[in-house]
Residue, then its C-alpha position, 0 to 999 in steps of 0.5 A: m700353717k703359721a711359722e715363726i723364726i728366731a735368729v740366735g746370736s749376740e753378734l746379730l745384735t751388733p752393727a757388724r752382722i746382719d740376719t740374712n737367714s730369716l730372709f732365705i727361710t721366709e722365702r722358702l716357706n712362702e713358696i710352699g704356702i707357709e706364712v711367717t708371722s714373726k721374726v725375732v733376733v735374740g742374743d746368746n742368753r738362756v733366760t731371754l731365749h727360753a721366754i721367746l721360744a716358749e711363747a713362739l711354740a705356744r702360738s705357732e705350728l712351726v718354729v724355726t731357729t738358726g744359730g746356737l748349735g755349736p760346741t761352745d758355751d755360748d751355743v745355747t739353743r739346743d739346751v734351751a729347746a730341750d728345757v722348754l720342751n722338758l726333754s732329756f738328751d741322748t748321744d747319737e753315735r752316728i753323729l758323733q762318728r761323723i764329727r770325729a771323722r770330719f776332724e780326722s780327715r783334716g788330720l786333727r783330733m776332735p776336741d771333747i767339747n764337740l761331744r755336745q753336738a752329738q747330744v740330741p733331745r730325746g725323740s728328735v730327728a737329727i738332720d745331716n750337715p754336710n758342710g759343718t759339725a752341727p746337725g740340725l734337729w727336727i722336734e715334734h711336740g704336741h700340735g707343732i714342730l720345732l726346727l733347729l738349724p745352724g747359723p752359718p748360711r752355707e750350712m743352713k741353706g742346703m739343710f733347710d731345702a732338704v727339710v722343706r722337700e722331705r718333711l714340710l712340703p707334704r704337710a703344707g697343703s695345696r695353698r701357696i703364697y704369691r707376691r708381686v712388687l710394684r715400684v713407684t717414683g716421683r711420688t711421696e708415700s702419702h700421695t701414692e697411698e691417697t691414689v691407690g688406697p681406695a682399691y685395697a679393700r676391693w683387692a682384698q675381697g677378690p680372688g686371692a684375697i690380696s693384701t697390700t703393704i706400702l713401703a718408702a725407700h730411697g727415691q721410690i715407693e714400693l707396693h707389695l701385693t700378697a695373695q694366697g690360693s690353691d689355684v695358681e692361675s686364678v691367683r696370678t690373674a688377680l695379681d695381674a688385674a691389681a697391678a694393671e689397675a695400679q698402673q692405670l691409677l699411677g700412670l708413668d709414676l709406676y715404673s715396674v709391676d714385676g719388681s724390676t729395678l729402675e736401671h733394669v727398666v731403663g736398660a730395657l727401653l734403651r735396648k728396645n729403641g736401639y739407643r746408646i747412652a753416656v753419662a757425665e757425673s759430678c756429685t754422684g761420683g760414678l754411681l749412675a754409671s755403676r747402676l746402669t752397668d749393674v744390669p747384665g748385658s748393659s754393654d748393649y746400650v752403655e757407651r761410657g761414663l765420665v766423672a767430671y768432678s772439678n770445674v776444670a774436668k767439666e771444661d776440658w772433657l765436656g766442653v763446658p765454657a768457663t764463663m758459664i761456670a763463672e756466671h751460673g755456678a757449677v751446680s746450675e741448669p746451664v752447666a748440667i745441660a752443657m754436661a749432657r750435650g758434651i758427653r752426648d756429642r763426644a761419645r756420639v750416642d743417642v742419649g747424654v746425661g749430666v748430673t751436678g749437685i751438692a752432696g754435702p755435708g759442706g759446700g751449700s749456701d742459702r741459694k743452693p743448700v746441700g741436697t741441691v741437684v741438677v739433672a739434664v738429659a740431651r737427646s740426639g736427632r732433636s733441636e738443640s733447645d729440646v733438652r730436659v733439665r730439672t733442679s731438685r733438693f733432696p734430704g738426707d746425708r751424702a750417701l742418700i743424696k747421691s742415691q736419690a740423684s742417681q734415681a732422679a737421673l734414671d727416671m728422667v731418661r725413662r720418662w723421656l724414652l716412654e714419650t717417644p713413639 
């Protein structure tokens, strides 16, 4: 079964609102083997919605809409759906009484405009909405199904889960869709594709007919592997084999074969080795510590984080010599190393990280342009000279540079931990 999703609402076409309903619906449909082939956001415009809905109904066996089922004039989904399918309306007295009772339970009179929500296209099945006044509607037409759902996620989610369980699952067949997310860092999108791309055709021809999508994100590349089949074990075995081959091809650059974030991977390595970590940050402003502590149970290995933004803070709190800053500058490898050693020694931990850089938009120079970031990692139990440090230049605005700097710091810790027996 193929499906399309139409999110209705002019607010979704502004920067103030994001369509999250489609993500939830796609996940639930994929779990029962229904593939989503298209997602569209459309404003509260009858003409535009009519055209989009008519095309979707002609193409796909299942069309799901969210939004536009309220009582006001800009809630047009119900009317447009009836018009496209050439259906008249009937009043559902059960729905009307439930809406009226909902208002009365709050000591209010039901406004007359809410009568619209009890008008259902003839032949449709109303779906109860325990969290709001707008019922959902299940409409069977010719070869397909049209499902109308309310826009508020709190109302939509429970209703959709009930529909999946009671109506869609029996029609979905035995095939299911499975996904695996592989995450790569330290390579560009094109370099990753160049290395792994030759395996795509082989994966596609094997069990599960695995398809691959490559995505570039901040400081990392993602490989999304999608497989379909009715035999769960054979599909999972095929995905495991593909992930293992990708791991062999990409080496340490592939840090996750199960969708885990870099902070989760680093945290697991720290816990496995019984190590504790402390971080001293300048340009990242606490983002590195925030990512480390986003992981539940991170108190097992995170000791402390320090934002030493000014030169005075670096000197007073971390013991970075003022002469070093004067000679090399705050954004330099000697200073980053001193920060890493300083936080390691003061926190008495196994791993210390120092991050310093120029996040912009100002503060750069010809020798050290905006985006210059230096990361150092200092380990205990090693010689003082055995410290990792790297200077990078990251593109983008201030937020993007900070994000990439935190990613680089986490990745440096990960690689060093993996080199330890």
